[in-house]
C-alpha positions in Angstrom: -8.7 -18.4 19.5 -6.3 -21.1 21.2 -5.8 -21.9 25.0 -5.6 -18.1 25.9 -3.0 -18.1 28.7 -0.8 -20.1 26.7 -1.2 -17.8 23.6 -0.5 -14.7 25.6 2.4 -16.1 27.4 4.2 -16.6 24.0 3.8 -13.2 23.5 4.5 -12.1 26.7 8.1 -14.2 25.9 8.5 -13.0 22.4 7.8 -9.4 23.1 10.8 -9.8 25.8 13.1 -10.6 22.8 15.3 -7.7 21.5 14.4 -6.5 17.6 17.3 -5.1 15.5 16.0 -1.4 14.2 16.8 -0.8 10.7 16.7 2.3 8.3 16.5 3.5 4.7 20.5 2.7 4.4 20.5 -0.6 5.8 18.1 -1.7 3.1 20.1 -0.3 0.5 23.3 -1.9 1.9 21.7 -5.0 1.0 21.9 -4.5 -2.5 25.7 -5.6 -2.7 24.2 -9.2 -1.3 23.9 -11.6 -4.5 20.6 -11.3 -6.0 20.0 -15.2 -6.0 20.9 -14.7 -1.9 18.4 -11.6 -1.4 15.4 -13.7 -0.8 16.6 -16.6 1.6 19.0 -13.8 3.5 15.3 -11.6 3.9 13.1 -14.9 4.7 15.1 -15.6 7.2 15.2 -12.0 8.9 11.7 -11.5 8.8 10.6 -14.9 10.4 12.8 -13.8 13.3 12.6 -10.3 13.3 8.5 -9.8 12.6 7.0 -11.9 15.2 8.9 -9.9 17.9 7.6 -6.6 16.4 4.2 -8.0 16.6 4.6 -9.3 20.1 5.6 -5.3 21.6 3.1 -3.4 19.7 0.0 -6.3 21.0 1.6 -5.4 24.4 1.9 -2.1 24.0 -2.3 -1.7 23.0 -2.8 -3.6 25.9 -1.3 -1.8 28.2 -2.6 1.7 27.0 -4.1 3.9 29.4 -7.4 6.0 30.1 -9.9 3.5 28.0 -8.0 3.4 24.8 -7.7 -0.2 25.2 -10.9 -0.6 24.9 -11.7 1.4 22.2 -13.4 0.5 18.5 -10.6 1.1 16.7 -7.6 0.3 18.9 -9.2 -3.4 19.2 -9.6 -3.5 15.6 -5.8 -3.1 15.6 -4.7 -5.5 18.7 -7.2 -8.3 16.5 -5.2 -7.5 13.4 -2.2 -8.0 15.6 -2.5 -11.1 17.4 -3.6 -12.9 14.3 -0.7 -12.2 12.2 2.1 -12.7 15.2 -0.4 -16.3 15.5 -0.1 -16.8 11.6 3.5 -16.6 11.4 4.7 -18.9 15.0 2.5 -21.0 13.9 4.8 -22.3 10.8 8.4 -23.8 10.7 11.2 -21.3 9.2 11.2 -21.8 5.9 13.5 -23.8 4.4 12.5 -24.9 0.8 11.8 -22.9 -2.3 8.2 -24.3 -1.6 8.1 -23.4 2.2 9.5 -19.6 1.2 6.7 -19.2 -1.4 3.9 -20.5 1.6 5.5 -17.7 3.6 5.6 -15.1 1.2 2.1 -15.6 0.6 1.5 -15.2 4.5 3.5 -12.1 4.7 1.4 -10.6 1.7 -1.5 -11.1 4.0 -0.3 -9.3 6.7 0.7 -6.6 4.8 -2.3 -6.2 3.1 -4.3 -7.0 6.9 -2.3 -3.5 8.7 -2.6 -1.2 5.8 -5.5 0.8 6.9 -3.4 0.9 10.8 -2.5 5.2 10.5 -6.1 6.1 10.0 -7.9 3.1 12.1 -5.9 4.2 15.1 -6.4 8.1 14.0 -9.9 7.8 14.4 -9.6 5.9 17.8 -8.0 8.9 18.9 -9.6 11.3 17.6 -13.1 10.2 19.0 -12.0 9.7 22.5 -10.2 13.5 22.3 -13.3 14.7 20.9 -15.4 12.8 24.2 -12.8 14.7 26.7 -11.4 11.4 27.1 -7.8 12.4 27.2 -7.0 15.5 28.5 -3.6 17.9 28.1 -1.9 15.6 30.9 -2.6 12.5 29.4 -1.4 13.6 25.9 2.2 13.3 26.1 1.5 10.3 27.3 -0.3 9.5 23.7 2.2 11.1 22.1 5.3 8.8 23.7 3.3 5.6 22.5 2.2 6.6 19.1 5.8 8.0 18.3 6.9 4.5 19.8 4.4 2.5 17.9 4.5 3.8 14.5 8.3 4.3 14.3 8.5 0.4 14.5 5.2 -0.1 12.4 7.3 2.0 9.5 10.6 0.1 10.0 8.6 -3.5 9.6 6.1 -2.6 7.2 9.2 -1.1 4.8 10.6 -4.3 5.2 8.4 -6.6 4.1 7.1 -4.3 1.5 10.9 -4.8 0.1 10.8 -8.2 0.6 7.3 -9.0 -1.3 9.1 -6.6 -4.0 12.0 -8.7 -4.5 9.8 -11.8 -5.8 8.6 -9.6 -8.6 10.0 -9.9 -12.0 11.4 -6.5 -12.6 14.0 -5.9 -15.6 14.2 -2.3 -14.8 18.0 -2.1 -13.4 16.9 1.3 -11.6 15.0 -0.3 -9.4 16.1 -2.3 -6.4 12.8 -3.8 -4.7 10.7 -0.9 -3.8 14.1 1.7 -3.8 13.8 3.6 -7.4 17.8 4.1 -7.6 17.6 7.0 -10.1 14.2 8.9 -8.2 13.8 12.3 -9.8 12.1 14.0 -6.5 11.0 17.7 -9.3 9.0 14.6 -11.0 7.3 14.0 -7.8 6.5 17.6 -6.7 4.6 18.0 -10.2 3.0 15.2 -9.7 1.9 15.8 -6.4 0.2 19.5 -7.3 -1.5 17.6 -9.9 -3.2 15.7 -7.3 -3.8 18.6 -5.0 -5.7 20.2 -7.8 -7.3 16.9 -7.5 -8.5 17.2 -4.5 -9.7 20.3 -4.1 -11.8 19.7 -6.7 -13.3 16.8 -5.0 -13.8 19.0 -2.3 -15.4 21.5 -4.1 -12.7 24.3 -3.7 -11.2 26.2 -6.8 -9.1 28.5 -5.2 -6.0 26.6 -6.6 -4.8 27.3 -10.1 -1.7 27.5 -12.1 0.0 30.1 -10.8 -0.2 30.2 -7.0 2.1 27.2 -6.7 5.6 28.2 -8.3 8.5 25.5 -8.6 11.8 27.2 -8.6 14.1 24.1 -9.4 18.0 24.0 -9.1 19.0 20.8 -9.2 19.2 18.3 -12.1 20.2 15.2 -9.8 18.6 11.3 -9.2 18.4 10.0 -5.9 18.0 6.6 -4.4 14.6 6.4 -2.4 11.6 5.1 -2.0 9.4 7.5 -3.4 5.4 6.4 -2.1 7.0 7.5 1.2 8.8 10.4 -0.6 5.7 12.0 -2.1 4.0 11.5 1.0 6.3 13.5 3.0 6.3 16.3 0.6 2.7 15.7 -0.3 1.9 16.2 3.3 3.9 19.9 3.4 2.1 21.1 0.0 -1.0 19.9 1.4 -1.0 22.3 4.5 0.5 25.0 2.7 -2.3 24.9 0.1 -4.7 24.4 3.4 -3.1 27.6 5.0 -3.9 29.9 1.5 -7.6 28.1 1.6 -7.9 29.4 5.1 -6.5 33.1 4.6 -8.5 33.9 1.4 -11.9 32.9 3.5 -11.8 36.1 6.1 -9.2 38.6 3.9 -9.9 40.2 0.6 -7.7 41.2 -2.1 -6.0 38.3 -1.0 -3.4 36.6 -3.6 -2.4 33.5 -2.2 1.2 32.2 -3.5 3.0 29.1 -2.3 6.7 29.1 -3.5 8.4 25.4 -4.2 12.5 26.1 -4.4 14.6 22.9 -5.2 18.5 23.0 -4.5 21.3 21.2 -3.7 23.7 21.3 -0.4 27.1 20.2 -0.7 25.9 17.4 -3.3 24.8 15.8 0.3 21.7 16.5 0.3 18.9 18.3 -1.8 16.8 21.0 0.7 13.0 21.7 -0.6 11.8 24.9 1.0 8.2 25.4 0.8 7.1 28.8 1.3 3.5 30.1 1.5 1.8 33.5 2.2 -1.0 31.6 4.2 -2.8 31.8 7.6 0.2 31.2 9.4 0.3 29.0 12.7 0.1 30.8 15.7 3.1 30.7 18.2 1.3 28.8 21.3 0.9 26.3 18.3 4.1 25.6 17.7 4.6 23.1 19.6 1.3 21.1 19.2 1.9 20.7 15.0 4.5 17.6 16.1 1.5 16.2 18.2 -0.3 13.2 17.4 -4.1 14.8 16.3 -3.4 18.2 16.7 -5.3 20.0 14.5 -7.5 22.9 13.5 -10.1 21.1 11.6 -13.3 19.6 12.6 -15.4 16.9 10.5 -16.9 13.6 11.5 -15.3 10.5 11.6 -18.2 8.1 10.1 -17.4 9.9 7.1 -14.0 9.1 6.9 -13.0 5.8 4.7 -10.6 3.6 6.5 -7.3 3.8 3.5 -4.1 2.7 2.9 -1.2 4.7 4.1 -0.4 6.6 0.6 -4.6 7.1 -0.3 -4.8 10.5 -2.0 -8.6 10.7 -1.7 -8.5 11.8 1.5 -9.9 15.1 3.5 -7.5 18.1 2.6 -7.1 18.4 6.2 -7.7 16.0 8.7 -6.6 13.9 11.6 -3.5 15.9 12.5 -1.2 13.2 11.5 0.7 14.4 8.4 3.1 16.2 10.0 4.5 13.9 13.1 4.3 10.7 10.4 6.1 12.4 7.9 8.9 13.2 10.3 9.2 9.7 11.0 9.1 8.8 7.0 11.9 11.2 6.5 13.7 10.6 9.4 13.9 6.9 8.1 15.0 7.6 4.2 17.5 10.3 5.7 18.9 7.3 8.3 19.1 10.5 10.8 17.0 13.2 12.5 15.9 16.2 12.4 15.2 16.6 8.9 12.1 18.6 8.7 12.4 22.4 10.2 9.3 24.7 10.3 9.1 28.5 10.9 6.0 30.6 10.8 4.3 34.6 11.8 0.8 34.0 12.1 -1.7 35.9 9.3 1.9 36.2 7.7 2.9 32.5 6.9 5.4 29.4 6.7 8.3 28.4 5.6 8.6 24.6 5.4 12.8 23.2 4.8 12.7 19.4 4.0 16.1 17.8 3.5 16.6 14.9 1.8 20.2 12.5 1.6 21.1 11.7 -1.7 23.4 8.6 -1.1 25.9 9.8 -4.2 27.8 6.6 -3.1 25.1 4.2 -4.4 24.9 6.1 -7.4 
């Protein structure tokens, strides 16, 4: 690599610059920019913003405590960020159409390079925790780091995904980049149920049948949304309920598993999706912990986990314990607000999850 002191001085310099936080409504509002100007506008923003974000993530990774920065998985992530930072800071700001095409290809490579970040970091954290190298006292520090790291990663990754999608010749007017302006939440839920059945079959489980998950729909609305991210959130919530009824079925005879999904509108501003199961529930002492990264009651061999991209559905039915905290980041981004998932649970009785999804009626 280049002169290392000079290179790290450059990273330090960029890490001191102030980045611009975005959320879904910021991206949605850019629909008002003329089509011919959108790519130029985003190119300038991403050229300026992305190196700042990358530099901050490298700094965060370098400053991790208790051996984390030396972990193999964490080192792999750091190398990705260093490589991406170098690629972006060694080119001049794109001006011509040819420059923008070259820049777009660099962004595409960066986007693909970082696609396995969630699973790769979670493996590193999980391995250290399993080897008792992270104590309960130290866990809140890890939680703070991961919250900041994943929130910033989600913002920049979604922005890059939106940027790359604008280069595609999509004549379907219901799409603005990766935003489906007429997303059907009920259709997404039905697709998730089919995918859950597939995962259960892959894991040799046959408890899920057509009458266990029931969907009660009281809305007929289409909303602007990034479907992959909403899919991820609902998938994780339904996956948890499915795991809960499977766990209870192993310890209780004559048990009839039940998962009810209710969808209704709230003042035309939000869709409320309620997922209620009669599964094993959550112990009261664990209610706070469910929002912690790497909190899980499942045990598995990390050597058997393939490093997959964020939205790969061929994954363990339960795993690293990242589902809820990552889902909260995504739904908060989509709603441009906080506190959009609420959970009530009684151990051995069941769990009810309330998910709020903003409608953005003014853009329909």
